[in-house]
C-alpha positions as CSV (number, residue, x, y, z in Angstrom):
1,M,-38.7,-0.1,-24.6
2,P,-38.1,3.4,-22.7
3,Q,-36.4,6.0,-25.3
4,P,-33.0,7.4,-24.6
5,L,-32.8,10.5,-22.5
6,T,-31.4,13.6,-24.1
7,I,-31.1,17.0,-22.2
8,D,-31.8,20.4,-23.9
9,A,-30.4,23.2,-21.8
10,N,-31.1,25.5,-24.5
11,N,-35.0,25.9,-24.5
12,D,-36.2,29.1,-23.0
13,N,-39.8,28.1,-23.0
14,N,-40.9,27.0,-19.4
15,D,-38.4,29.0,-18.0
16,N,-40.8,30.7,-14.9
17,N,-40.9,29.0,-11.8
18,N,-38.6,26.1,-12.7
19,N,-36.6,27.5,-9.2
20,N,-38.9,25.5,-6.7
21,N,-39.2,22.4,-8.6
22,N,-35.6,22.4,-9.4
23,N,-34.8,22.5,-5.7
24,N,-36.0,18.9,-5.8
25,I,-33.8,17.6,-8.3
26,G,-30.9,18.6,-6.5
27,N,-27.8,17.8,-8.7
28,V,-29.8,15.6,-10.9
29,I,-31.0,18.5,-13.5
30,K,-28.5,21.6,-12.6
31,H,-30.1,24.1,-15.1
32,N,-33.2,26.1,-14.4
33,N,-34.2,25.5,-18.3
34,I,-33.3,21.9,-18.9
35,I,-35.9,20.1,-20.2
36,L,-36.4,16.2,-20.8
37,T,-37.1,14.8,-23.5
38,G,-37.3,11.5,-25.5
39,L,-36.1,10.9,-29.3
40,S,-39.9,10.3,-29.5
41,G,-43.6,11.3,-27.9
42,P,-44.2,14.6,-25.4
43,R,-42.0,17.1,-23.8
44,H,-41.7,16.8,-20.3
45,T,-40.8,19.2,-17.5
46,A,-41.4,19.2,-13.9
47,Q,-44.3,21.6,-14.3
48,N,-46.4,20.1,-17.1
49,S,-45.7,16.2,-15.6
50,A,-48.3,14.6,-14.0
51,Y,-45.6,13.0,-11.8
52,S,-45.0,14.9,-8.7
53,P,-41.3,14.4,-7.5
54,K,-40.5,14.0,-3.5
55,G,-36.9,14.0,-4.1
56,P,-34.2,13.5,-6.9
57,C,-34.5,9.5,-6.8
58,D,-38.4,9.7,-7.4
59,L,-38.0,12.3,-10.0
60,V,-35.5,9.7,-11.9
61,L,-37.5,7.0,-11.2
62,G,-40.9,8.2,-12.2
63,W,-40.1,9.1,-16.2
64,Q,-40.9,6.6,-18.6
65,I,-38.0,7.0,-20.5
66,S,-34.4,6.3,-20.4
67,Q,-33.2,7.1,-16.8
68,R,-29.6,5.9,-17.2
69,P,-28.1,9.4,-17.7
70,A,-29.6,11.1,-14.9
71,L,-29.1,8.0,-12.4
72,Y,-25.7,8.1,-13.4
73,E,-25.9,11.6,-12.3
74,M,-27.7,11.1,-9.1
75,F,-25.2,8.6,-8.2
76,F,-21.8,10.1,-8.7
77,S,-23.2,13.4,-7.1
78,H,-25.0,11.7,-4.0
79,F,-23.7,8.3,-3.6
80,L,-20.6,8.4,-4.0
81,M,-19.8,11.1,-1.3
82,Y,-20.1,8.3,1.0
83,F,-16.6,6.7,-0.6
84,T,-14.5,10.4,0.2
85,S,-14.1,13.1,2.1
86,H,-12.6,16.3,2.6
87,G,-9.0,15.6,3.9
88,E,-8.6,12.2,2.3
89,G,-6.1,13.4,-0.4
90,L,-3.9,15.0,2.2
91,N,-3.9,12.2,4.2
92,L,-3.8,9.5,1.5
93,G,-1.1,11.0,-0.8
94,N,-3.2,10.4,-3.6
95,R,-3.8,13.3,-6.4
96,A,-7.2,12.0,-8.1
97,K,-10.1,10.8,-6.7
98,W,-11.7,7.5,-7.3
99,M,-15.1,9.3,-7.3
100,N,-14.1,11.9,-9.9
101,E,-12.5,9.0,-12.2
102,L,-15.1,6.8,-12.2
103,P,-17.7,8.3,-14.3
104,R,-14.8,8.5,-17.1
105,L,-13.6,4.9,-16.1
106,S,-17.0,3.2,-16.8
107,S,-17.7,5.1,-19.8
108,D,-14.6,4.6,-21.9
109,G,-15.7,1.2,-23.2
110,S,-13.3,-1.1,-22.2
111,N,-14.8,-2.6,-19.8
112,E,-18.6,-3.5,-19.8
113,A,-18.8,-5.2,-16.1
114,L,-17.7,-1.7,-14.9
115,S,-20.4,-0.1,-16.7
116,L,-23.2,-2.7,-15.3
117,A,-21.7,-2.9,-11.8
118,V,-21.9,1.0,-11.6
119,Q,-25.8,0.5,-13.2
120,A,-26.6,-2.1,-10.6
121,T,-25.2,0.1,-7.6
122,A,-27.1,3.5,-8.6
123,S,-30.2,1.9,-9.5
124,A,-29.9,-0.4,-5.8
125,Y,-29.2,2.9,-3.8
126,C,-31.9,4.6,-5.7
127,G,-34.4,2.1,-5.1
128,L,-33.5,1.8,-1.3
129,A,-33.7,5.5,-0.7
130,T,-37.0,5.7,-2.1
131,A,-38.5,2.1,-1.6
132,N,-38.9,1.6,-5.3
133,L,-39.2,-2.5,-5.7
134,G,-38.7,-1.9,-9.4
135,A,-35.4,-0.3,-9.1
136,I,-34.3,-2.6,-6.7
137,E,-35.2,-5.5,-8.8
138,E,-33.7,-4.2,-11.8
139,A,-30.4,-3.8,-9.5
140,A,-30.2,-7.5,-9.0
141,R,-30.7,-8.2,-12.5
142,L,-27.8,-5.8,-13.9
143,Y,-25.8,-7.1,-10.9
144,G,-26.0,-10.6,-12.0
145,Q,-25.1,-9.7,-15.3
146,A,-22.4,-7.6,-14.5
147,L,-21.2,-10.6,-12.2
148,G,-20.9,-13.1,-15.2
149,L,-19.0,-10.5,-17.1
150,H,-16.2,-9.8,-14.5
151,A,-15.5,-13.5,-13.9
152,T,-15.3,-13.8,-17.3
153,L,-12.7,-11.6,-17.8
154,L,-11.2,-12.7,-14.6
155,R,-10.7,-16.2,-16.1
156,K,-9.7,-14.7,-19.9
157,T,-6.8,-12.6,-17.7
158,T,-5.8,-15.6,-15.9
159,Q,-5.5,-17.5,-19.0
160,N,-3.6,-14.8,-20.7
161,K,-1.2,-14.2,-17.9
162,G,0.2,-17.8,-17.7
163,K,0.8,-17.7,-21.5
164,G,2.6,-14.8,-21.3
165,K,0.4,-12.6,-23.4
166,G,-2.5,-9.7,-22.8
167,Q,-3.2,-7.3,-20.5
168,G,-3.1,-8.0,-16.7
169,V,-5.3,-6.8,-14.3
170,T,-6.7,-2.9,-14.5
171,V,-8.2,-0.4,-12.3
172,H,-11.4,-0.9,-14.1
173,M,-11.4,-4.2,-12.6
174,I,-10.5,-3.4,-9.3
175,S,-13.3,-0.7,-9.6
176,T,-15.9,-3.3,-10.2
177,S,-15.0,-5.7,-7.2
178,V,-15.1,-2.6,-5.1
179,L,-18.5,-1.4,-6.8
180,F,-19.7,-4.9,-5.9
181,S,-19.1,-4.7,-2.2
182,L,-20.8,-1.6,-2.3
183,F,-23.7,-3.2,-3.6
184,E,-23.6,-6.2,-1.0
185,A,-23.1,-3.4,1.6
186,M,-26.4,-1.6,0.7
187,R,-28.4,-5.0,0.0
188,S,-26.6,-8.3,1.1
189,T,-27.1,-11.2,-1.4
190,T,-25.2,-14.0,1.0
191,S,-23.3,-13.7,3.9
192,Q,-20.0,-14.4,2.4
193,A,-20.5,-12.3,-0.7
194,Y,-19.4,-8.8,0.9
195,R,-15.9,-10.5,2.1
196,A,-15.2,-12.2,-1.4
197,H,-15.8,-8.9,-3.1
198,I,-13.6,-7.4,-0.3
199,Y,-10.7,-9.6,-0.7
200,G,-11.0,-10.3,-4.1
201,A,-10.5,-6.4,-4.8
202,A,-7.4,-6.6,-2.1
203,K,-5.9,-9.5,-4.0
204,M,-5.8,-8.2,-7.5
205,L,-4.1,-5.0,-6.4
206,E,-1.4,-7.5,-5.2
207,V,-0.7,-8.2,-8.8
208,T,-1.8,-5.1,-10.4
209,G,1.2,-3.3,-11.9
210,P,2.0,0.2,-11.0
211,G,1.0,2.1,-14.3
212,E,-2.6,1.1,-12.9
213,C,-2.9,3.7,-10.0
214,H,-4.0,6.6,-12.0
215,E,-2.1,9.3,-9.8
216,G,-3.3,7.8,-6.9
217,V,-6.9,6.3,-7.5
218,L,-5.6,2.8,-6.2
219,C,-4.3,4.7,-2.9
220,Q,-7.4,5.5,-2.1
221,L,-9.2,2.4,-3.1
222,F,-6.9,0.3,-1.1
223,F,-7.1,2.6,2.0
224,H,-11.0,1.8,1.7
225,I,-10.5,-2.0,1.2
226,R,-8.0,-2.2,4.1
227,T,-10.6,-0.7,6.4
228,Q,-13.5,-3.1,5.0
229,M,-10.8,-6.0,5.6
230,V,-10.5,-5.1,8.7
231,F,-14.1,-5.1,9.6
232,V,-14.2,-8.2,7.9
233,H,-11.8,-10.1,10.4
234,L,-13.5,-8.3,13.5
235,T,-17.1,-10.0,12.6
236,T,-15.8,-13.1,10.9
237,K,-16.3,-16.4,13.0
238,K,-13.0,-17.9,13.9
239,E,-14.2,-21.2,12.0
240,D,-14.6,-19.0,8.7
241,L,-10.9,-17.4,9.1
242,A,-9.7,-20.1,6.6
243,D,-12.0,-18.5,4.1
244,L,-10.0,-15.1,4.1
245,V,-7.3,-15.1,1.8
246,D,-3.8,-13.9,2.8
247,I,-3.1,-10.5,1.5
248,K,0.5,-9.1,1.2
249,A,-0.3,-5.4,2.0
250,E,3.1,-4.6,2.1
251,R,3.8,-6.0,-1.8
252,I,0.7,-3.4,-2.3
253,L,1.9,-0.4,-0.6
254,F,5.6,-0.4,-1.9
255,G,5.0,-2.4,-5.0
256,T,1.6,-1.2,-6.7
257,L,1.2,1.8,-5.1
258,Q,4.8,2.7,-5.1
259,Y,4.8,4.6,-1.9
260,Q,8.0,6.0,-1.1
261,A,6.7,6.7,2.8
262,L,3.8,5.4,4.0
263,P,1.2,8.2,4.8
264,L,0.0,8.3,8.8
265,A,-3.4,7.1,7.8
266,Q,-1.5,3.9,6.1
267,R,0.6,3.1,9.3
268,L,-2.2,3.5,11.5
269,M,-4.3,0.9,9.2
270,T,-1.4,-1.6,9.1
271,Q,-1.5,-1.5,13.1
272,M,-5.1,-1.6,13.1
273,A,-4.9,-4.9,10.8
274,S,-2.6,-6.4,12.8
275,L,-4.9,-6.1,15.8
276,A,-7.9,-7.4,13.9
277,E,-6.0,-10.8,13.0
278,V,-4.8,-11.1,16.2
279,Y,-8.2,-10.8,17.9
280,A,-10.0,-12.7,15.1
281,G,-7.7,-15.7,15.6
282,N,-7.7,-15.5,19.3
283,D,-12.0,-15.2,19.3
284,V,-11.8,-12.5,21.7
285,R,-15.4,-12.2,21.2
286,M,-15.8,-14.7,23.8
287,M,-18.0,-14.3,26.9
288,E,-14.9,-13.4,29.3
289,F,-14.0,-10.8,27.1
290,T,-17.5,-9.2,26.4
291,A,-18.6,-6.8,28.4
292,L,-22.3,-7.2,28.9
293,S,-22.3,-5.7,32.3
294,E,-19.9,-3.5,34.3
295,E,-19.9,-6.1,37.0
296,R,-19.4,-9.3,34.3
297,E,-16.4,-7.0,33.1
298,E,-14.9,-6.7,36.1
299,R,-15.2,-10.1,37.0
300,A,-13.9,-11.4,33.4
301,G,-10.9,-9.2,34.1
302,Q,-9.8,-11.3,36.8
303,R,-10.5,-14.5,35.1
304,R,-7.9,-13.8,32.1
305,K,-4.8,-15.5,32.4
306,G,-2.6,-12.9,30.7
307,S,-2.0,-11.1,27.4
308,V,-2.8,-12.6,23.9
309,L,-0.3,-10.7,22.3
310,D,3.2,-11.5,22.9
311,P,5.0,-8.9,25.3
312,A,7.2,-7.4,23.1
313,A,4.8,-7.0,20.3
314,S,2.2,-5.1,22.4
315,R,4.8,-2.8,23.5
316,H,6.2,-2.1,20.2
317,I,2.4,-1.3,19.3
318,A,1.6,0.8,22.1
319,T,4.7,2.6,21.8
320,E,3.8,2.8,17.7
321,L,0.3,3.9,18.3
322,E,1.0,6.7,20.8
323,N,3.9,8.2,18.7
324,L,1.9,8.0,15.5
325,Y,-1.2,9.9,17.6
326,I,1.2,12.5,18.5
327,E,2.4,13.0,15.4
328,Y,-0.8,13.3,13.4
329,Y,-2.1,15.9,16.4
330,Y,0.7,17.8,15.2
331,Q,0.2,17.4,11.9
332,Q,-3.1,18.7,11.6
333,S,-2.1,22.1,13.3
334,I,-5.3,22.3,14.8
335,P,-5.8,25.4,17.6
336,L,-6.7,24.2,20.8
337,P,-8.0,25.5,23.7
338,R,-5.9,25.6,27.0
339,D,-7.7,23.1,28.7
340,Y,-6.6,20.9,26.0
341,L,-3.1,21.9,25.1
342,F,-2.0,22.1,28.5
343,T,-1.9,20.4,32.0
344,S,-3.1,21.5,35.1
345,N,0.5,22.8,36.3
346,N,0.6,24.5,33.2
347,T,3.0,22.5,30.9
348,I,2.2,20.6,27.6
349,P,1.3,16.8,28.4
350,S,3.4,14.2,26.9
351,T,0.4,12.7,24.9
352,P,-2.0,15.2,23.7
353,A,-5.8,15.1,24.5
354,E,-8.6,13.8,22.3
355,L,-9.6,16.3,19.8
356,P,-13.2,17.8,21.2
357,F,-15.9,17.2,18.7
358,Y,-16.0,20.7,17.4
359,L,-12.3,21.2,16.3
360,H,-12.6,18.0,13.7
361,K,-11.6,19.7,10.7
362,D,-13.3,17.5,8.4
363,G,-14.7,13.8,8.1
364,F,-11.3,12.1,7.3
365,T,-9.8,13.7,10.9
366,A,-12.6,12.3,12.7
367,L,-12.4,9.0,10.9
368,T,-8.7,8.8,11.5
369,V,-9.5,9.8,15.6
370,A,-11.6,6.8,15.5
371,Y,-9.9,4.5,14.5
372,F,-7.2,5.4,16.7
373,S,-9.8,4.9,19.8
374,A,-10.5,1.4,17.8
375,A,-7.1,0.4,17.7
376,R,-6.4,1.3,21.7
377,I,-9.7,-1.0,22.4
378,L,-7.9,-3.6,20.8
379,L,-4.8,-3.1,22.3
380,R,-6.3,-3.0,25.7
381,L,-8.2,-6.3,25.1
382,L,-5.3,-8.3,23.7
383,A,-2.7,-7.2,26.3
384,P,-4.7,-6.0,29.4
385,E,-1.4,-6.3,31.1
386,Q,0.4,-3.5,28.9
387,P,0.8,-0.3,31.1
388,C,-0.5,3.1,29.5
389,R,-1.4,5.9,30.8
390,Y,-2.8,7.0,27.3
391,L,-5.2,4.5,27.5
392,D,-6.2,4.2,31.2
393,R,-7.6,8.1,31.3
394,I,-9.2,8.4,27.7
395,D,-12.5,6.9,27.2
396,N,-12.1,5.7,23.7
397,H,-15.6,4.4,23.7
398,I,-17.3,8.2,24.0
399,T,-14.4,9.5,21.6
400,I,-15.3,6.9,18.9
401,M,-19.4,8.0,19.5
402,S,-18.5,11.6,19.7
403,C,-16.8,11.0,16.1
404,A,-19.9,9.2,14.9
405,Q,-22.4,11.9,16.1
406,Y,-19.7,14.5,14.1
407,L,-20.1,12.3,10.8
408,D,-23.7,11.9,11.0
409,V,-24.5,15.8,11.7
410,A,-21.8,16.7,8.9
411,S,-23.7,14.4,6.9
412,L,-20.9,12.7,5.8
413,G,-21.7,9.1,4.3
414,C,-18.1,7.6,5.2
415,A,-19.5,7.2,8.3
416,Y,-22.0,4.1,7.1
417,M,-19.0,2.1,5.8
418,R,-15.7,3.0,7.5
419,M,-16.9,3.7,11.0
420,A,-18.9,0.0,11.1
421,T,-15.5,-1.1,12.8
422,P,-14.9,1.3,15.9
423,L,-19.0,0.9,16.3
424,Y,-18.7,-2.7,16.3
425,L,-16.1,-2.5,18.9
426,V,-18.3,-0.2,21.4
427,G,-21.8,-2.6,20.9
428,V,-19.8,-5.4,21.8
429,H,-16.8,-4.3,24.4
430,S,-18.2,-1.2,26.2
431,P,-18.4,-1.8,29.9
432,H,-21.0,1.1,29.7
433,E,-24.6,-0.3,28.7
434,E,-25.7,3.5,27.4
435,Q,-23.0,2.9,24.9
436,R,-23.4,-0.3,23.7
437,E,-27.2,0.4,23.1
438,Q,-26.1,3.7,21.7
439,A,-24.0,1.7,18.6
440,V,-26.4,-0.9,18.1
441,S,-28.7,1.9,17.8
442,I,-26.7,3.4,14.8
443,F,-26.7,-0.2,13.1
444,E,-30.6,-0.7,13.3
445,S,-31.0,2.8,12.0
446,W,-28.8,1.2,8.9
447,K,-31.1,-1.4,8.4
448,S,-33.5,0.6,6.7
449,G,-31.4,2.6,4.5
450,S,-28.6,2.4,2.2
451,M,-26.0,0.4,4.2
452,A,-28.6,-2.2,5.5
453,G,-26.0,-5.0,4.0
454,V,-23.0,-3.5,6.4
455,S,-25.7,-3.1,9.3
456,A,-26.7,-6.7,8.6
457,I,-23.1,-8.3,9.4
458,A,-22.7,-6.5,12.4
459,L,-25.9,-7.2,13.9
460,D,-25.9,-10.7,13.7
461,R,-22.2,-10.8,15.0
462,L,-23.6,-8.4,17.9
463,Y,-26.6,-10.8,18.4
464,D,-23.9,-13.4,18.3
465,T,-22.4,-12.6,21.5
466,C,-25.5,-13.0,23.6
467,A,-25.3,-9.4,24.3
468,Y,-28.0,-8.4,22.5
469,T,-31.4,-9.5,21.5
470,P,-32.8,-10.2,17.8
471,T,-34.5,-6.9,18.0
472,G,-31.7,-5.1,19.1
473,R,-32.7,-5.1,23.0
474,P,-30.0,-5.3,25.6
475,L,-30.2,-8.6,27.7
476,S,-29.4,-6.2,30.8
477,M,-30.9,-8.5,33.4
478,I,-29.7,-11.5,32.1
479,A,-26.1,-10.4,31.7
480,R,-26.0,-9.4,35.5
481,E,-27.7,-12.8,36.6
482,S,-24.8,-14.5,34.3
483,A,-22.2,-12.2,35.9
484,K,-23.5,-13.2,39.5
485,R,-22.8,-16.7,38.6
486,L,-19.4,-16.5,36.8
487,P,-16.7,-18.7,39.1
């Protein structure tokens, strides 16, 4: 058995030439003089170890002692930045971040399933980052244990609730389900598991008391869950929609989370959720709506027999989206260049132009702009006759790719999960082949990284539309030939 890890930060030996090695360690070891030791056996430092680390994950996995504390440190410092971004608290109204609360929640001894879920997700992330099969196998073992404990706890909670005793659903239990979904997003075990964990967490939020919100932690969790529920709706086959449980978002927002006034980001997600449900229920991915080529898009448009949405509903959503965007634009107080603020006749436009790439204040701003564009794409698909000068003059697909580029360049990992929905819509519905290729190439790049599970879900549906071969290469010639055969 590996020995427990202890950290001696007071030893003054071997303090020379430590800086270079500690640069490789990153956030796992924060002090130049830290020495990793076991309760028995020789001391180890970055200098005297025969193991030559290449990065934080390699170092942790190389020690023949308990890796858990250092693994936790790496996980919380690196992976969970994928979950949050600067500006999120301001836009969601949460005072505390899940990333900051999770270490305490997972170590307070009240929920062993949560502790194991953190270990499993951390091991999977580290294993995938370093192609360490041992760590990946250990992650799968821990994941299985956590699933068993979590299922037992849920059964007991349900039974106790029926008897009118015991504690109800806690933030620990919801966090466990969210971590399970993160595990599946990284390394999918079954096609249904990711969906089950996302909707399971949402269903638990319905029955959770307001006292579990922990200064807005659940506000952040629910926003993340909503973005993934939209992704699930868009990528679920019509015949499988019955398997998705009904989630009462209003009950969660005003009951569990006790919002007095919904923040703009949540109002935007409400519109996205409505559009995604209609999109999935009407199987808008059918050939006549899928842009396999510009010619096909033009011919397909001629075959549409009207709006999928009720005219009154489409007008309401279009107005709501435009009002939300104007509100968001001025809420951000971003100083725009004159070309973006004024029209050619020196008047302020009724609807602001898109934020240029270099003026995104933070990751959450870019993400929000991408979701505005995604909502407009859905609205155009569901209500093509809806007049909207805003939609006509803005290339929403370009905007989404610009936001994805910003998040990638800024190394903001939230792009990996939350950008999946906008990128998926570009990959399926952009009338421009180059844009579709770019979106698919991003998903393809995720296959070898820490978001392989999400990538697999998106690519499976993209391949299913016949727009791409299983290798990701666009069927350009076949698409053009098919377009010519359309009646």
